[in-house]
N, C-alpha and C positions, 0 to 999 in steps of 0.2 A: 504494500500500500504506500503510495507516495505521500511524503510529508508536506509537499508544496500545495498550496491552495490553487485551485483552478482559476485562471484569469478570465474575467468576463469577456464574452465575445464582442469584438468591435462592431459598433453599429454600422450598417451598410449605408454609405454616403456616396454622393455623386456630385459632379460638376457639369452644369448645363451651359453650353456655349451657343449664342447666336452665330451665324456664319458671315453674312455680308457686313463688311466694315468692322467686324469683330475679329474673325479669323482671316478673312480674305479682303483685301483692299478692293472696294467697288462691289458691284452686284453680280453674283455668279450667274443668275438667270439671264442677265444681259449678254454675257459672253456665250452662253448656250444658245440664246435666240439668234445671235449674230452668226454662229456656226450653222444653225438650221437654215437661216436665210441664204447663206452661201451655198447650201446644198439644195436650194429650191423647194424647201418645205412650205414656204409661203412667199408672197410677192411684195412688191413695193407698196401697193395699196395698204397692206396690213401694217407695214412700217409707218406709213403716214398716219394711219388711225392711232397707232401707239404714240406717235409724236404729239398729236393733238391732245391725247389723254395726259401725256407727261406735261405738256404746257399748261393744261388746266390745273393739274396737281400743283405745279410750281406757283401758279398765280393764286389759287384759292385754297390750297391745302387738300389733305386726303379726306375722302368720305367713303361711307360704306357702299354707296351705289357705284362709286368709281372702282372700288376693289372688285365688286361683282362684275363690272363691265370687263375689266382686265382678265379676271378669272375665266369668264365665259368665253371670251375671245381666244385665250390661250388654249382652253380645252378643245375648242372647235378646230384649232390648227393641228392638234396632234391626233384628233379622232381618226381611227382607221390605221394609224401608224403602229408599228410593232414596238413593244417594250425593248426588245433587243437592239433595234435600230437607234432609239433615243439614247439608250445606255451606252452604245458604242460611240456615239458622238460625244456624250458626256466624258467618256474615258479620254478621248482625244483632246477635248477642251481642258480637262484637268492637266494633262501632260504638257500641253503647249502654252497654256495661259494661267490657269488658277494656281498651280504649284509655285509659279514665279511671283505670285501676288500675296502669298501667305505672310502675315506679320511674324517675324522671328520671335518677338516678345510673347505673342499669344501662343505660338508653338511651344516655347519653353514652359509657359504656364500650364498648358495642356499636358505636356510630358511630366511635369512635376506632380500633377494630380494623379496620373496613372501610376507613377512610381510610389506614391503614397497609398495606393490601394483603392483610390476612388474610382467609381465608374465615371466615364466621360460620355456625355450625350450631346449631339448637335441638335438644336431646335431651330427650324428654319422654314420660311414660306416656300423655299425652293422645292421642286418636286422631290419626293422621298427617294426616288432612284438616284438622283444626282447628289442629294444630301448624304445618302447612304454610301455612295461611292467616295465622297470626300472623307466621311468618317472612317471607312476602311483604309484609305490611303494614309490617314493620320494615326491609325491604330486605336481609334476611339471605340467605345462599347457599341454605339449604335446611333441612329438618327430618328428624330421625330420631325416629319416633314409633311407637306401637302400631298395627299394621296389621290391620284387620278385613277379612275376605275378602268380595269381592263379584263377582257375575256379571251381565253385561248391565246394569250400572248399579245393581244392587240388592244390599244386604248379605245374606249367606247365614246369618249368625248364628255363623260360625266365625272363628277367629283364624289369621292367617298368622304363623308363628313364635311368639315369646314376648312377654309384656307387656314394654314398654320400661321396665324397673324394675330397680334394683340392678345385679347382675352383667351383665344384658342391656345396660345402658347402656355399660359398659366394653367389652364384646365388639363392640357396634355401632360404637363410635368406632374401635376398632382395625381392624375390617374395612373401614370407610370409608377410613381412612388408607392401608391396604395397597392398596386398589383405586384410589385417587385420587393416590397418591404424596405424601401429606401427611407432613411431618416432625413426629412427635408430640413429640420432644424440644424443639422450638422452639415448640410450641403451648400453648394456654391452656385451662383448663376452670373453670367457675364453677357452684356449686350451693349449696343451703341446708341439706342434711341428709346423714346418713350413707348414705342410699340413693344419693347421688351420688359416694361415695368410689371405686367401681370406675372411673367415668369420670375423676375427678380424678387418680387414681393413674396413669392411662394417658398423661398429658402431663408436660412438663417444668416447666410453670408453673401449678400448681393454686392456686385462690384462692376460699375460701368467700365468698358474698355473703349477708348477712342470715342468718347461720347459726343453727340451733337450738342448744340447750344442749350436746348431745352432740358435734355437729360443731365448735362453738366450742372445746370442751375439747380435742378431738383436734387441731385446727389449732394451738392454742397449744403442745401437747405436742411436735409435730413441727416447729414454726417456720414454718408457712404464713402468708402475709399474709391479713388479713381485711378485707373491705369491708362497711361498714354503711350502707345507703341508706334505712333506715327512720327516721322521726322518733321522738322519745322516746315519744310516746303510742302509736305503732304497736308499739314494742318491748315496752312494758308490756302492750298488748293481746295480743301474741303469747304472753306468758307465761301469759295467762289463757285461751288457746284450749281447753286440755284441759278445764278446769272448765266453760267456757261451752258447749262442744260436748256434754259429758255432760249438762248441764242441759237443753239443747235436745232431745237424744235422749230423755231421761226425760219431758220435757213432751209430745213427740209420742206416746210410748208411753202416757202417762196419758190423752191425748185418745182414743186408739183404745180403750183399756180401758173408758173411760166410755161411748163410743159402743156398744161391744159389750154392756155392761150394760143400756143403754137398749133395745137391740134385744131382749134376752132378756126384759126386763120387758114390752115390747109384745106379744111372742109369748105370754107367760103370761096377760096380760090378755085376749088374743084367744081363749084357751081358755075 
């Protein structure tokens, strides 16, 4: 019989990471969409519609109806495509683009959590196939992402559940913790925007990474620690994203308008 008292089992804890601008600089879905456009998955007209949606977002902010519009359009674009096809493009995008855009500081933090025995979960609005791919490449436990319905290996154009965004992130983290026996009080959560607040409020150790202005202000008000892994030039660039994105959207709209005008003139000359 051993004379040593048995040590209590360590509570099961996890670290939850947002992806875009937390792990990866920029929007992972944008790079996937660009690769799909280059492969003729959708046309210029679809890009124009997304440009106008982006312009509206930059001018008036995000709304639930806007999220629904983007979601439904994205689902319609992949309807009928195979899961294997989209995943293969995702693998290529990770190797050629996303891996080069990972913040080294966030990667070190993620590795530290795994070394400490924490589970590491990515929580992202990005399709779960792409989020899961990123999680596997990083050695993370898994991913909670947006789930597009598929049958017999092909996307149906419908969504399973809700977009993994805002309140849905918090709900998904709590459901996972209850199902897997994870102690949220001893767990961590990292994100860059107010959309990540429901997730971050679900754990005992919230910490913004590369926060936007609103999240930085909130974190300072409530006394949360802040991690900044961007260089000074990246932080300055981040402050100019709204202006640059609006300018880009206006430029695309201008090109389309000029193309339409040329088409009208050609038809008139044809008469």
